[in-house]
Biotite code that builds the C-alpha atoms (Angstrom):
import biotite.structure as struc

atoms = struc.array([
    struc.Atom([9.314, 10.632, -77.695], chain_id="A", res_id=1, res_name="MET", atom_name="CA", element="C"),
    struc.Atom([9.205, 10.075, -74.372], chain_id="A", res_id=2, res_name="LYS", atom_name="CA", element="C"),
    struc.Atom([10.800, 6.075, -73.879], chain_id="A", res_id=3, res_name="ARG", atom_name="CA", element="C"),
    struc.Atom([9.157, 4.183, -71.085], chain_id="A", res_id=4, res_name="ILE", atom_name="CA", element="C"),
    struc.Atom([10.282, 0.991, -69.700], chain_id="A", res_id=5, res_name="PHE", atom_name="CA", element="C"),
    struc.Atom([7.545, -1.770, -69.212], chain_id="A", res_id=6, res_name="VAL", atom_name="CA", element="C"),
    struc.Atom([8.905, -4.133, -66.549], chain_id="A", res_id=7, res_name="ILE", atom_name="CA", element="C"),
    struc.Atom([5.816, -6.685, -65.865], chain_id="A", res_id=8, res_name="GLU", atom_name="CA", element="C"),
    struc.Atom([6.130, -10.652, -66.200], chain_id="A", res_id=9, res_name="ASP", atom_name="CA", element="C"),
    struc.Atom([2.531, -11.242, -67.431], chain_id="A", res_id=10, res_name="ASP", atom_name="CA", element="C"),
    struc.Atom([2.958, -11.179, -71.055], chain_id="A", res_id=11, res_name="GLU", atom_name="CA", element="C"),
    struc.Atom([-0.396, -10.575, -71.751], chain_id="A", res_id=12, res_name="GLY", atom_name="CA", element="C"),
    struc.Atom([-0.208, -7.184, -69.636], chain_id="A", res_id=13, res_name="LEU", atom_name="CA", element="C"),
    struc.Atom([3.056, -5.796, -70.577], chain_id="A", res_id=14, res_name="ARG", atom_name="CA", element="C"),
    struc.Atom([1.673, -6.118, -74.603], chain_id="A", res_id=15, res_name="ASN", atom_name="CA", element="C"),
    struc.Atom([-1.456, -4.506, -73.760], chain_id="A", res_id=16, res_name="GLN", atom_name="CA", element="C"),
    struc.Atom([0.047, -1.736, -72.159], chain_id="A", res_id=17, res_name="MET", atom_name="CA", element="C"),
    struc.Atom([3.035, -1.494, -75.143], chain_id="A", res_id=18, res_name="LYS", atom_name="CA", element="C"),
    struc.Atom([-0.292, -1.095, -77.565], chain_id="A", res_id=19, res_name="GLU", atom_name="CA", element="C"),
    struc.Atom([-2.222, 1.439, -75.553], chain_id="A", res_id=20, res_name="ILE", atom_name="CA", element="C"),
    struc.Atom([1.035, 3.987, -74.346], chain_id="A", res_id=21, res_name="LEU", atom_name="CA", element="C"),
    struc.Atom([1.899, 3.455, -77.820], chain_id="A", res_id=22, res_name="SER", atom_name="CA", element="C"),
    struc.Atom([-1.256, 5.226, -78.922], chain_id="A", res_id=23, res_name="SER", atom_name="CA", element="C"),
    struc.Atom([-0.560, 8.238, -76.565], chain_id="A", res_id=24, res_name="TYR", atom_name="CA", element="C"),
    struc.Atom([2.802, 8.532, -78.243], chain_id="A", res_id=25, res_name="GLY", atom_name="CA", element="C"),
    struc.Atom([5.149, 7.151, -76.150], chain_id="A", res_id=26, res_name="TYR", atom_name="CA", element="C"),
    struc.Atom([7.948, 4.780, -76.818], chain_id="A", res_id=27, res_name="GLU", atom_name="CA", element="C"),
    struc.Atom([7.552, 1.555, -75.155], chain_id="A", res_id=28, res_name="VAL", atom_name="CA", element="C"),
    struc.Atom([10.492, -0.830, -74.368], chain_id="A", res_id=29, res_name="ILE", atom_name="CA", element="C"),
    struc.Atom([9.339, -3.916, -73.084], chain_id="A", res_id=30, res_name="LEU", atom_name="CA", element="C"),
    struc.Atom([11.954, -6.183, -70.483], chain_id="A", res_id=31, res_name="VAL", atom_name="CA", element="C"),
    struc.Atom([13.250, -8.993, -72.317], chain_id="A", res_id=32, res_name="GLN", atom_name="CA", element="C"),
    struc.Atom([15.381, -10.908, -69.737], chain_id="A", res_id=33, res_name="ASP", atom_name="CA", element="C"),
    struc.Atom([14.739, -11.155, -65.935], chain_id="A", res_id=34, res_name="PHE", atom_name="CA", element="C"),
    struc.Atom([18.000, -11.874, -64.979], chain_id="A", res_id=35, res_name="PHE", atom_name="CA", element="C"),
    struc.Atom([19.594, -8.644, -66.728], chain_id="A", res_id=36, res_name="THR", atom_name="CA", element="C"),
    struc.Atom([17.101, -6.194, -65.475], chain_id="A", res_id=37, res_name="ILE", atom_name="CA", element="C"),
    struc.Atom([19.471, -3.549, -64.537], chain_id="A", res_id=38, res_name="GLU", atom_name="CA", element="C"),
    struc.Atom([21.621, -4.024, -67.317], chain_id="A", res_id=39, res_name="LYS", atom_name="CA", element="C"),
    struc.Atom([18.608, -3.256, -69.389], chain_id="A", res_id=40, res_name="GLN", atom_name="CA", element="C"),
    struc.Atom([17.848, -0.553, -67.414], chain_id="A", res_id=41, res_name="PHE", atom_name="CA", element="C"),
    struc.Atom([21.190, 1.479, -68.300], chain_id="A", res_id=42, res_name="GLN", atom_name="CA", element="C"),
    struc.Atom([21.046, 0.393, -72.135], chain_id="A", res_id=43, res_name="GLU", atom_name="CA", element="C"),
    struc.Atom([17.203, 1.617, -72.381], chain_id="A", res_id=44, res_name="VAL", atom_name="CA", element="C"),
    struc.Atom([17.888, 5.196, -70.604], chain_id="A", res_id=45, res_name="ASN", atom_name="CA", element="C"),
    struc.Atom([14.040, 5.719, -70.332], chain_id="A", res_id=46, res_name="PRO", atom_name="CA", element="C"),
    struc.Atom([12.251, 8.542, -69.172], chain_id="A", res_id=47, res_name="ASP", atom_name="CA", element="C"),
    struc.Atom([9.696, 6.493, -66.800], chain_id="A", res_id=48, res_name="LEU", atom_name="CA", element="C"),
    struc.Atom([9.887, 3.037, -65.286], chain_id="A", res_id=49, res_name="ILE", atom_name="CA", element="C"),
    struc.Atom([6.434, 0.883, -64.637], chain_id="A", res_id=50, res_name="ILE", atom_name="CA", element="C"),
    struc.Atom([7.526, -1.808, -62.554], chain_id="A", res_id=51, res_name="LEU", atom_name="CA", element="C"),
    struc.Atom([5.996, -4.860, -61.274], chain_id="A", res_id=52, res_name="ASP", atom_name="CA", element="C"),
    struc.Atom([6.448, -6.257, -57.743], chain_id="A", res_id=53, res_name="ILE", atom_name="CA", element="C"),
    struc.Atom([6.120, -9.881, -58.234], chain_id="A", res_id=54, res_name="ASN", atom_name="CA", element="C"),
    struc.Atom([8.861, -10.638, -60.944], chain_id="A", res_id=55, res_name="LEU", atom_name="CA", element="C"),
    struc.Atom([11.291, -13.474, -61.250], chain_id="A", res_id=56, res_name="PRO", atom_name="CA", element="C"),
    struc.Atom([14.620, -13.709, -59.179], chain_id="A", res_id=57, res_name="TYR", atom_name="CA", element="C"),
    struc.Atom([14.201, -10.407, -57.312], chain_id="A", res_id=58, res_name="TYR", atom_name="CA", element="C"),
    struc.Atom([10.932, -8.633, -56.650], chain_id="A", res_id=59, res_name="ASP", atom_name="CA", element="C"),
    struc.Atom([9.966, -4.806, -58.250], chain_id="A", res_id=60, res_name="GLY", atom_name="CA", element="C"),
    struc.Atom([11.005, -3.538, -54.611], chain_id="A", res_id=61, res_name="ASN", atom_name="CA", element="C"),
    struc.Atom([14.711, -4.752, -55.210], chain_id="A", res_id=62, res_name="TYR", atom_name="CA", element="C"),
    struc.Atom([14.999, -3.168, -58.420], chain_id="A", res_id=63, res_name="TYR", atom_name="CA", element="C"),
    struc.Atom([13.539, 0.301, -57.384], chain_id="A", res_id=64, res_name="CYS", atom_name="CA", element="C"),
    struc.Atom([15.994, 0.364, -54.989], chain_id="A", res_id=65, res_name="ARG", atom_name="CA", element="C"),
    struc.Atom([18.810, -0.351, -57.423], chain_id="A", res_id=66, res_name="ILE", atom_name="CA", element="C"),
    struc.Atom([17.539, 2.235, -60.237], chain_id="A", res_id=67, res_name="PHE", atom_name="CA", element="C"),
    struc.Atom([16.818, 4.783, -57.197], chain_id="A", res_id=68, res_name="ARG", atom_name="CA", element="C"),
    struc.Atom([20.673, 4.913, -56.675], chain_id="A", res_id=69, res_name="ARG", atom_name="CA", element="C"),
    struc.Atom([21.505, 5.592, -60.090], chain_id="A", res_id=70, res_name="GLN", atom_name="CA", element="C"),
    struc.Atom([18.897, 7.865, -61.493], chain_id="A", res_id=71, res_name="SER", atom_name="CA", element="C"),
    struc.Atom([15.908, 10.249, -60.183], chain_id="A", res_id=72, res_name="GLN", atom_name="CA", element="C"),
    struc.Atom([13.435, 8.910, -63.183], chain_id="A", res_id=73, res_name="ILE", atom_name="CA", element="C"),
    struc.Atom([10.051, 8.468, -61.978], chain_id="A", res_id=74, res_name="PRO", atom_name="CA", element="C"),
    struc.Atom([8.941, 5.198, -61.440], chain_id="A", res_id=75, res_name="ILE", atom_name="CA", element="C"),
    struc.Atom([5.481, 3.902, -61.042], chain_id="A", res_id=76, res_name="ILE", atom_name="CA", element="C"),
    struc.Atom([4.850, 0.479, -59.164], chain_id="A", res_id=77, res_name="ILE", atom_name="CA", element="C"),
    struc.Atom([2.007, -1.996, -60.160], chain_id="A", res_id=78, res_name="THR", atom_name="CA", element="C"),
    struc.Atom([1.359, -4.391, -57.674], chain_id="A", res_id=79, res_name="SER", atom_name="CA", element="C"),
    struc.Atom([-1.731, -6.937, -56.694], chain_id="A", res_id=80, res_name="ALA", atom_name="CA", element="C"),
    struc.Atom([-0.651, -6.186, -53.076], chain_id="A", res_id=81, res_name="ARG", atom_name="CA", element="C"),
    struc.Atom([-2.996, -3.823, -51.989], chain_id="A", res_id=82, res_name="ASN", atom_name="CA", element="C"),
    struc.Atom([-1.726, -3.059, -48.142], chain_id="A", res_id=83, res_name="SER", atom_name="CA", element="C"),
    struc.Atom([-0.845, 0.008, -46.623], chain_id="A", res_id=84, res_name="ASP", atom_name="CA", element="C"),
    struc.Atom([2.743, -1.322, -45.798], chain_id="A", res_id=85, res_name="MET", atom_name="CA", element="C"),
    struc.Atom([3.292, -2.608, -49.101], chain_id="A", res_id=86, res_name="ASP", atom_name="CA", element="C"),
    struc.Atom([2.472, 0.939, -50.662], chain_id="A", res_id=87, res_name="GLN", atom_name="CA", element="C"),
    struc.Atom([4.522, 2.529, -47.979], chain_id="A", res_id=88, res_name="ILE", atom_name="CA", element="C"),
    struc.Atom([7.390, 0.252, -48.352], chain_id="A", res_id=89, res_name="LEU", atom_name="CA", element="C"),
    struc.Atom([7.697, 0.961, -52.162], chain_id="A", res_id=90, res_name="SER", atom_name="CA", element="C"),
    struc.Atom([7.344, 4.474, -51.598], chain_id="A", res_id=91, res_name="MET", atom_name="CA", element="C"),
    struc.Atom([9.920, 4.659, -49.035], chain_id="A", res_id=92, res_name="GLU", atom_name="CA", element="C"),
    struc.Atom([12.350, 2.984, -51.851], chain_id="A", res_id=93, res_name="LEU", atom_name="CA", element="C"),
    struc.Atom([11.760, 5.295, -54.271], chain_id="A", res_id=94, res_name="GLY", atom_name="CA", element="C"),
    struc.Atom([8.947, 4.712, -56.120], chain_id="A", res_id=95, res_name="ALA", atom_name="CA", element="C"),
    struc.Atom([6.571, 8.043, -57.034], chain_id="A", res_id=96, res_name="ASP", atom_name="CA", element="C"),
    struc.Atom([3.345, 6.249, -57.666], chain_id="A", res_id=97, res_name="ASP", atom_name="CA", element="C"),
    struc.Atom([1.825, 3.169, -56.548], chain_id="A", res_id=98, res_name="TYR", atom_name="CA", element="C"),
    struc.Atom([-0.801, 1.175, -58.913], chain_id="A", res_id=99, res_name="VAL", atom_name="CA", element="C"),
    struc.Atom([-2.896, -1.747, -57.405], chain_id="A", res_id=100, res_name="VAL", atom_name="CA", element="C"),
    struc.Atom([-4.087, -4.310, -60.211], chain_id="A", res_id=101, res_name="LYS", atom_name="CA", element="C"),
    struc.Atom([-6.245, -4.836, -61.541], chain_id="A", res_id=102, res_name="PRO", atom_name="CA", element="C"),
    struc.Atom([-5.719, -1.293, -62.533], chain_id="A", res_id=103, res_name="PHE", atom_name="CA", element="C"),
    struc.Atom([-7.666, 1.371, -65.239], chain_id="A", res_id=104, res_name="SER", atom_name="CA", element="C"),
    struc.Atom([-5.810, 1.534, -67.901], chain_id="A", res_id=105, res_name="ILE", atom_name="CA", element="C"),
    struc.Atom([-7.190, 5.422, -67.962], chain_id="A", res_id=106, res_name="PRO", atom_name="CA", element="C"),
    struc.Atom([-5.700, 5.946, -64.714], chain_id="A", res_id=107, res_name="VAL", atom_name="CA", element="C"),
    struc.Atom([-2.195, 4.791, -65.426], chain_id="A", res_id=108, res_name="LEU", atom_name="CA", element="C"),
    struc.Atom([-2.147, 6.959, -68.333], chain_id="A", res_id=109, res_name="ILE", atom_name="CA", element="C"),
    struc.Atom([-3.085, 9.811, -66.387], chain_id="A", res_id=110, res_name="THR", atom_name="CA", element="C"),
    struc.Atom([-0.511, 9.149, -63.874], chain_id="A", res_id=111, res_name="LYS", atom_name="CA", element="C"),
    struc.Atom([2.058, 8.658, -66.561], chain_id="A", res_id=112, res_name="ILE", atom_name="CA", element="C"),
    struc.Atom([1.300, 12.183, -68.060], chain_id="A", res_id=113, res_name="ASN", atom_name="CA", element="C"),
    struc.Atom([1.378, 13.832, -64.652], chain_id="A", res_id=114, res_name="ALA", atom_name="CA", element="C"),
    struc.Atom([4.662, 12.545, -63.582], chain_id="A", res_id=115, res_name="LEU", atom_name="CA", element="C"),
    struc.Atom([6.038, 13.564, -67.073], chain_id="A", res_id=116, res_name="MET", atom_name="CA", element="C"),
    struc.Atom([4.431, 16.963, -66.836], chain_id="A", res_id=117, res_name="ARG", atom_name="CA", element="C"),
    struc.Atom([6.167, 17.179, -63.228], chain_id="A", res_id=118, res_name="ARG", atom_name="CA", element="C"),
    struc.Atom([9.409, 15.809, -64.294], chain_id="A", res_id=119, res_name="VAL", atom_name="CA", element="C"),
    struc.Atom([10.128, 16.908, -67.928], chain_id="A", res_id=120, res_name="TYR", atom_name="CA", element="C"),
    struc.Atom([7.795, 19.302, -68.553], chain_id="A", res_id=121, res_name="GLY", atom_name="CA", element="C"),
    struc.Atom([5.517, 22.251, -67.822], chain_id="A", res_id=122, res_name="GLU", atom_name="CA", element="C"),
    struc.Atom([6.057, 21.761, -64.075], chain_id="A", res_id=123, res_name="TYR", atom_name="CA", element="C"),
    struc.Atom([9.677, 20.690, -64.086], chain_id="A", res_id=124, res_name="SER", atom_name="CA", element="C"),
    struc.Atom([12.233, 22.871, -62.620], chain_id="A", res_id=125, res_name="LYS", atom_name="CA", element="C"),
    struc.Atom([15.145, 21.163, -63.639], chain_id="A", res_id=126, res_name="THR", atom_name="CA", element="C"),
    struc.Atom([17.239, 21.489, -66.284], chain_id="A", res_id=127, res_name="GLU", atom_name="CA", element="C"),
    struc.Atom([17.236, 19.374, -69.790], chain_id="A", res_id=128, res_name="SER", atom_name="CA", element="C"),
    struc.Atom([17.727, 15.953, -69.404], chain_id="A", res_id=129, res_name="ARG", atom_name="CA", element="C"),
    struc.Atom([20.484, 15.307, -70.963], chain_id="A", res_id=130, res_name="GLU", atom_name="CA", element="C"),
    struc.Atom([21.940, 17.969, -68.118], chain_id="A", res_id=131, res_name="GLU", atom_name="CA", element="C"),
    struc.Atom([20.621, 15.841, -65.602], chain_id="A", res_id=132, res_name="GLU", atom_name="CA", element="C"),
    struc.Atom([22.348, 12.521, -66.689], chain_id="A", res_id=133, res_name="LYS", atom_name="CA", element="C"),
    struc.Atom([25.505, 14.501, -65.665], chain_id="A", res_id=134, res_name="LYS", atom_name="CA", element="C"),
    struc.Atom([26.977, 14.509, -62.045], chain_id="A", res_id=135, res_name="ASP", atom_name="CA", element="C"),
    struc.Atom([29.934, 16.918, -61.608], chain_id="A", res_id=136, res_name="GLY", atom_name="CA", element="C"),
    struc.Atom([32.214, 18.600, -59.337], chain_id="A", res_id=137, res_name="TYR", atom_name="CA", element="C"),
    struc.Atom([35.362, 20.911, -59.958], chain_id="A", res_id=138, res_name="ALA", atom_name="CA", element="C"),
    struc.Atom([35.417, 19.789, -63.607], chain_id="A", res_id=139, res_name="GLY", atom_name="CA", element="C"),
    struc.Atom([34.908, 16.027, -62.330], chain_id="A", res_id=140, res_name="LEU", atom_name="CA", element="C"),
    struc.Atom([32.031, 14.965, -64.715], chain_id="A", res_id=141, res_name="THR", atom_name="CA", element="C"),
    struc.Atom([30.298, 11.237, -64.161], chain_id="A", res_id=142, res_name="LEU", atom_name="CA", element="C"),
    struc.Atom([28.297, 10.072, -67.094], chain_id="A", res_id=143, res_name="GLU", atom_name="CA", element="C"),
    struc.Atom([25.318, 7.944, -66.102], chain_id="A", res_id=144, res_name="GLU", atom_name="CA", element="C"),
    struc.Atom([24.662, 5.598, -68.966], chain_id="A", res_id=145, res_name="GLY", atom_name="CA", element="C"),
    struc.Atom([27.931, 5.109, -70.168], chain_id="A", res_id=146, res_name="SER", atom_name="CA", element="C"),
    struc.Atom([30.050, 4.563, -67.065], chain_id="A", res_id=147, res_name="PHE", atom_name="CA", element="C"),
    struc.Atom([32.447, 6.879, -67.688], chain_id="A", res_id=148, res_name="LYS", atom_name="CA", element="C"),
    struc.Atom([34.176, 9.573, -65.864], chain_id="A", res_id=149, res_name="ILE", atom_name="CA", element="C"),
    struc.Atom([35.615, 12.694, -67.500], chain_id="A", res_id=150, res_name="ARG", atom_name="CA", element="C"),
    struc.Atom([38.825, 15.695, -66.391], chain_id="A", res_id=151, res_name="TYR", atom_name="CA", element="C"),
    struc.Atom([39.916, 18.007, -68.856], chain_id="A", res_id=152, res_name="LYS", atom_name="CA", element="C"),
    struc.Atom([39.537, 16.117, -71.949], chain_id="A", res_id=153, res_name="GLY", atom_name="CA", element="C"),
    struc.Atom([40.581, 12.641, -70.585], chain_id="A", res_id=154, res_name="MET", atom_name="CA", element="C"),
    struc.Atom([38.549, 9.886, -69.692], chain_id="A", res_id=155, res_name="GLU", atom_name="CA", element="C"),
    struc.Atom([38.454, 6.363, -68.011], chain_id="A", res_id=156, res_name="ARG", atom_name="CA", element="C"),
    struc.Atom([35.553, 3.746, -68.127], chain_id="A", res_id=157, res_name="ASP", atom_name="CA", element="C"),
    struc.Atom([34.442, 2.355, -64.533], chain_id="A", res_id=158, res_name="LEU", atom_name="CA", element="C"),
    struc.Atom([33.412, -0.364, -63.171], chain_id="A", res_id=159, res_name="SER", atom_name="CA", element="C"),
    struc.Atom([29.884, -1.002, -61.888], chain_id="A", res_id=160, res_name="LYS", atom_name="CA", element="C"),
    struc.Atom([31.242, -0.479, -57.990], chain_id="A", res_id=161, res_name="ASN", atom_name="CA", element="C"),
    struc.Atom([33.342, 2.712, -58.740], chain_id="A", res_id=162, res_name="GLU", atom_name="CA", element="C"),
    struc.Atom([30.747, 3.897, -60.611], chain_id="A", res_id=163, res_name="TYR", atom_name="CA", element="C"),
    struc.Atom([28.360, 3.581, -57.741], chain_id="A", res_id=164, res_name="ARG", atom_name="CA", element="C"),
    struc.Atom([31.281, 4.908, -55.210], chain_id="A", res_id=165, res_name="LEU", atom_name="CA", element="C"),
    struc.Atom([31.652, 7.608, -57.706], chain_id="A", res_id=166, res_name="THR", atom_name="CA", element="C"),
    struc.Atom([28.602, 8.595, -57.755], chain_id="A", res_id=167, res_name="LYS", atom_name="CA", element="C"),
    struc.Atom([28.060, 8.912, -54.146], chain_id="A", res_id=168, res_name="VAL", atom_name="CA", element="C"),
    struc.Atom([31.227, 11.244, -53.757], chain_id="A", res_id=169, res_name="PHE", atom_name="CA", element="C"),
    struc.Atom([30.102, 13.934, -56.309], chain_id="A", res_id=170, res_name="LEU", atom_name="CA", element="C"),
    struc.Atom([26.801, 14.045, -54.701], chain_id="A", res_id=171, res_name="ASN", atom_name="CA", element="C"),
    struc.Atom([28.600, 15.043, -51.299], chain_id="A", res_id=172, res_name="LYS", atom_name="CA", element="C"),
    struc.Atom([32.003, 16.567, -52.364], chain_id="A", res_id=173, res_name="PRO", atom_name="CA", element="C"),
    struc.Atom([33.610, 17.850, -49.495], chain_id="A", res_id=174, res_name="GLU", atom_name="CA", element="C"),
    struc.Atom([31.842, 15.537, -47.180], chain_id="A", res_id=175, res_name="THR", atom_name="CA", element="C"),
    struc.Atom([33.237, 12.666, -44.804], chain_id="A", res_id=176, res_name="VAL", atom_name="CA", element="C"),
    struc.Atom([30.840, 9.501, -45.990], chain_id="A", res_id=177, res_name="LEU", atom_name="CA", element="C"),
    struc.Atom([31.440, 7.056, -43.513], chain_id="A", res_id=178, res_name="SER", atom_name="CA", element="C"),
    struc.Atom([32.190, 3.369, -44.458], chain_id="A", res_id=179, res_name="ARG", atom_name="CA", element="C"),
    struc.Atom([28.785, 2.124, -43.670], chain_id="A", res_id=180, res_name="GLU", atom_name="CA", element="C"),
    struc.Atom([27.436, 4.652, -45.928], chain_id="A", res_id=181, res_name="GLU", atom_name="CA", element="C"),
    struc.Atom([29.568, 3.465, -48.732], chain_id="A", res_id=182, res_name="LEU", atom_name="CA", element="C"),
    struc.Atom([29.205, 0.254, -48.316], chain_id="A", res_id=183, res_name="LEU", atom_name="CA", element="C"),
    struc.Atom([25.663, 0.789, -48.994], chain_id="A", res_id=184, res_name="GLU", atom_name="CA", element="C"),
    struc.Atom([26.103, 2.356, -52.075], chain_id="A", res_id=185, res_name="ALA", atom_name="CA", element="C"),
    struc.Atom([27.895, -1.123, -53.088], chain_id="A", res_id=186, res_name="LEU", atom_name="CA", element="C"),
    struc.Atom([25.221, -3.435, -51.676], chain_id="A", res_id=187, res_name="TRP", atom_name="CA", element="C"),
    struc.Atom([23.969, -5.521, -54.340], chain_id="A", res_id=188, res_name="ASP", atom_name="CA", element="C"),
    struc.Atom([21.500, -8.652, -53.261], chain_id="A", res_id=189, res_name="GLN", atom_name="CA", element="C"),
    struc.Atom([23.677, -10.709, -56.066], chain_id="A", res_id=190, res_name="SER", atom_name="CA", element="C"),
    struc.Atom([26.692, -9.990, -54.799], chain_id="A", res_id=191, res_name="ASP", atom_name="CA", element="C"),
    struc.Atom([28.634, -10.735, -51.355], chain_id="A", res_id=192, res_name="PHE", atom_name="CA", element="C"),
    struc.Atom([29.636, -6.738, -50.251], chain_id="A", res_id=193, res_name="VAL", atom_name="CA", element="C"),
    struc.Atom([32.022, -6.607, -47.197], chain_id="A", res_id=194, res_name="ASP", atom_name="CA", element="C"),
    struc.Atom([34.719, -3.921, -46.011], chain_id="A", res_id=195, res_name="ASP", atom_name="CA", element="C"),
    struc.Atom([37.423, -5.609, -47.989], chain_id="A", res_id=196, res_name="ASN", atom_name="CA", element="C"),
    struc.Atom([35.363, -4.843, -51.052], chain_id="A", res_id=197, res_name="THR", atom_name="CA", element="C"),
    struc.Atom([35.117, -1.256, -50.257], chain_id="A", res_id=198, res_name="LEU", atom_name="CA", element="C"),
    struc.Atom([38.878, -0.912, -49.536], chain_id="A", res_id=199, res_name="THR", atom_name="CA", element="C"),
    struc.Atom([39.468, -2.691, -52.940], chain_id="A", res_id=200, res_name="VAL", atom_name="CA", element="C"),
    struc.Atom([37.021, -0.621, -55.118], chain_id="A", res_id=201, res_name="ASN", atom_name="CA", element="C"),
    struc.Atom([38.397, 2.787, -53.220], chain_id="A", res_id=202, res_name="ILE", atom_name="CA", element="C"),
    struc.Atom([41.898, 1.956, -54.388], chain_id="A", res_id=203, res_name="THR", atom_name="CA", element="C"),
    struc.Atom([41.257, 1.139, -57.737], chain_id="A", res_id=204, res_name="ARG", atom_name="CA", element="C"),
    struc.Atom([39.104, 4.446, -58.397], chain_id="A", res_id=205, res_name="LEU", atom_name="CA", element="C"),
    struc.Atom([41.784, 6.515, -56.803], chain_id="A", res_id=206, res_name="ARG", atom_name="CA", element="C"),
    struc.Atom([43.832, 4.945, -59.405], chain_id="A", res_id=207, res_name="ASN", atom_name="CA", element="C"),
    struc.Atom([41.932, 5.883, -62.493], chain_id="A", res_id=208, res_name="LYS", atom_name="CA", element="C"),
    struc.Atom([41.683, 9.109, -60.867], chain_id="A", res_id=209, res_name="LEU", atom_name="CA", element="C"),
    struc.Atom([45.216, 9.562, -60.696], chain_id="A", res_id=210, res_name="GLY", atom_name="CA", element="C"),
    struc.Atom([45.363, 8.878, -64.281], chain_id="A", res_id=211, res_name="GLU", atom_name="CA", element="C"),
    struc.Atom([43.011, 11.611, -65.167], chain_id="A", res_id=212, res_name="LEU", atom_name="CA", element="C"),
    struc.Atom([45.865, 13.524, -62.837], chain_id="A", res_id=213, res_name="GLY", atom_name="CA", element="C"),
    struc.Atom([43.599, 13.977, -59.825], chain_id="A", res_id=214, res_name="LEU", atom_name="CA", element="C"),
    struc.Atom([46.081, 12.497, -57.275], chain_id="A", res_id=215, res_name="GLU", atom_name="CA", element="C"),
    struc.Atom([45.008, 11.886, -53.739], chain_id="A", res_id=216, res_name="ASN", atom_name="CA", element="C"),
    struc.Atom([41.575, 13.408, -54.144], chain_id="A", res_id=217, res_name="THR", atom_name="CA", element="C"),
    struc.Atom([39.760, 10.731, -52.290], chain_id="A", res_id=218, res_name="ILE", atom_name="CA", element="C"),
    struc.Atom([41.263, 11.344, -48.750], chain_id="A", res_id=219, res_name="LYS", atom_name="CA", element="C"),
    struc.Atom([40.810, 9.129, -45.540], chain_id="A", res_id=220, res_name="THR", atom_name="CA", element="C"),
    struc.Atom([39.659, 10.072, -42.079], chain_id="A", res_id=221, res_name="LYS", atom_name="CA", element="C"),
    struc.Atom([40.874, 7.038, -40.415], chain_id="A", res_id=222, res_name="ARG", atom_name="CA", element="C"),
    struc.Atom([38.452, 5.164, -38.335], chain_id="A", res_id=223, res_name="GLY", atom_name="CA", element="C"),
    struc.Atom([35.653, 7.077, -40.115], chain_id="A", res_id=224, res_name="VAL", atom_name="CA", element="C"),
    struc.Atom([35.433, 7.006, -43.820], chain_id="A", res_id=225, res_name="GLY", atom_name="CA", element="C"),
    struc.Atom([36.411, 8.860, -47.243], chain_id="A", res_id=226, res_name="TYR", atom_name="CA", element="C"),
    struc.Atom([35.874, 12.200, -48.943], chain_id="A", res_id=227, res_name="TRP", atom_name="CA", element="C"),
    struc.Atom([36.404, 13.575, -52.489], chain_id="A", res_id=228, res_name="LEU", atom_name="CA", element="C"),
    struc.Atom([38.200, 17.040, -52.629], chain_id="A", res_id=229, res_name="GLU", atom_name="CA", element="C"),
    struc.Atom([39.775, 18.282, -55.354], chain_id="A", res_id=230, res_name="ILE", atom_name="CA", element="C"),
    struc.Atom([42.334, 21.377, -54.738], chain_id="A", res_id=231, res_name="LYS", atom_name="CA", element="C"),
    struc.Atom([42.090, 24.808, -55.934], chain_id="A", res_id=232, res_name="GLU", atom_name="CA", element="C"),
    struc.Atom([45.317, 24.148, -58.438], chain_id="A", res_id=233, res_name="GLY", atom_name="CA", element="C"),
    struc.Atom([43.414, 20.916, -59.820], chain_id="A", res_id=234, res_name="GLU", atom_name="CA", element="C"),
    struc.Atom([40.172, 22.647, -60.889], chain_id="A", res_id=235, res_name="LYS", atom_name="CA", element="C"),
    struc.Atom([39.785, 23.721, -64.319], chain_id="A", res_id=236, res_name="GLU", atom_name="CA", element="C"),
])
């Protein structure tokens, strides 16, 4: 059963969506606390997100950007904002579709079904969902929901920032990543991030990789940035 995470601050509307989507065979999880949305996302591990724009604390575009850094699951934006620029902004930040309120429930269902088919069903060219959740390079793997990194039967837990850096390195192994690009990966509207924050987290991540037997795998290009490289003798 595919799981949908509904992030909507209108209680009546989100309960209505749960009732109707459940009748179509989806498991529906409603947002519980608008201050811990990112944590709930990681715990729910949904197959699709319905995301309102006007939310308490941070708006939906902020969360769209956060989710897209961590996952490629479909995101449908719902909003009363109907300008072209609002829709363009959400799509540029990673949304897959944009539905203007008030919307027709049958139209929303059709869009959800179409995205589910494209990403997970008959039109999908990807591997199984479990396989998609792992990023890896040369035997080093990162598990998206658990914040764990594994290598040759050993594992270590990662902090949020270590996880974000590891994901970027694994997506572009053996490629020099600028400090600006890595700082962007750490960017969080609720935290202050500076160059020293990056240096500290790179050091911590190097130490954890070292504990897995991967010494000197994050290399420095002075004045430019860092890259991840596992030497032949270290590969499985």
